[in-house]
C-alpha positions as CSV (number, residue, x, y, z in Angstrom):
1,M,58.1,-192.4,49.6
2,S,58.5,-195.8,47.6
3,S,55.7,-197.6,45.6
4,L,57.9,-200.8,44.5
5,S,55.5,-203.4,44.7
6,F,58.0,-205.7,46.9
7,R,55.7,-208.8,46.4
8,N,56.8,-209.0,42.8
9,F,60.0,-209.3,43.4
10,S,62.2,-212.5,44.1
11,A,63.4,-212.6,47.8
12,S,67.2,-211.5,46.1
13,D,65.5,-208.3,44.5
14,R,63.5,-207.0,47.3
15,M,67.0,-207.5,49.3
16,L,68.9,-205.5,47.3
17,Y,65.8,-202.8,46.9
18,I,66.0,-202.9,51.0
19,E,69.7,-202.7,51.0
20,Q,70.0,-200.0,48.6
21,I,67.3,-198.2,50.3
22,I,69.1,-198.1,53.4
23,S,72.7,-197.5,52.2
24,S,70.9,-193.9,51.0
25,L,69.3,-193.3,54.6
26,K,71.2,-191.4,56.9
27,E,70.8,-193.0,60.9
28,G,67.2,-192.3,62.1
29,G,66.3,-191.5,58.5
30,W,62.6,-191.8,57.0
31,F,61.3,-194.6,54.4
32,I,57.6,-194.2,53.5
33,T,56.1,-197.4,51.5
34,F,52.6,-198.9,50.9
35,E,51.2,-202.3,49.7
36,Y,47.5,-203.6,49.2
37,F,48.1,-206.6,51.2
38,P,50.0,-207.0,54.2
39,Q,53.0,-208.7,53.2
40,M,56.0,-207.2,53.9
41,K,55.7,-205.9,57.7
42,K,58.2,-208.6,58.8
43,E,60.7,-208.0,56.5
44,L,60.7,-204.1,57.2
45,M,60.7,-204.8,61.0
46,Q,64.4,-206.4,60.7
47,Y,65.6,-203.1,59.3
48,F,63.6,-199.9,60.2
49,D,61.9,-198.7,63.3
50,I,57.9,-198.8,62.1
51,V,56.8,-195.8,63.2
52,S,53.0,-196.3,61.7
53,V,51.0,-198.7,59.8
54,K,47.9,-197.5,58.5
55,W,45.2,-198.5,56.2
56,V,44.1,-195.7,53.8
57,L,40.5,-196.9,52.7
58,L,39.8,-193.7,50.8
59,N,42.2,-194.8,48.3
60,F,41.1,-197.2,45.8
61,P,42.5,-200.1,45.9
62,P,42.8,-199.4,50.1
63,A,46.7,-199.3,50.8
64,L,48.7,-200.2,53.8
65,V,51.0,-197.2,54.7
66,Y,54.4,-198.1,56.6
67,I,56.1,-194.8,58.2
68,C,59.6,-196.5,58.7
69,R,62.7,-195.1,60.5
70,K,66.3,-196.6,59.4
71,K,67.7,-198.3,62.7
72,A,70.6,-197.1,64.1
73,S,72.7,-200.3,63.4
74,T,71.0,-201.4,60.1
75,Q,73.6,-202.8,57.8
76,V,72.9,-205.5,54.7
77,K,75.8,-206.9,54.2
78,Q,76.4,-207.0,49.7
79,S,77.9,-210.3,49.5
80,D,75.2,-212.3,51.4
81,Y,72.4,-211.6,48.4
82,I,72.8,-211.9,44.4
83,H,72.6,-208.7,42.8
84,S,70.3,-208.0,39.5
85,S,72.0,-204.5,37.4
86,I,68.4,-203.1,38.5
87,D,69.0,-199.9,40.0
88,V,66.6,-199.1,42.7
89,K,67.2,-195.1,42.5
90,S,65.9,-194.9,39.2
91,I,62.9,-196.5,39.8
92,S,61.7,-195.3,43.6
93,R,62.0,-192.1,45.4
94,V,63.3,-192.7,48.7
95,S,62.9,-190.1,51.4
96,T,66.9,-189.4,52.7
97,E,66.3,-186.6,55.3
98,R,69.2,-185.4,54.2
């Protein structure tokens, strides 16, 4: 489960976080995240099969929850992105289903 506000980060940092999340998941592993405005679906679909997208209206403010599974062939090339020194594992919890 991740509560990172992905849109608050630069595109290169978002890719770094997604790269680290993907590398920590086994094939078919689960990743759950939420956001308050529907902006990340297109990016998430590049790397995950989106199993469910639901609004949680009882949350304040209402949140959009994505339940995703790692695609079988998902790999992100580290050399394609500029890396920051932030370790996403220290600021986010990732469901790894190991």
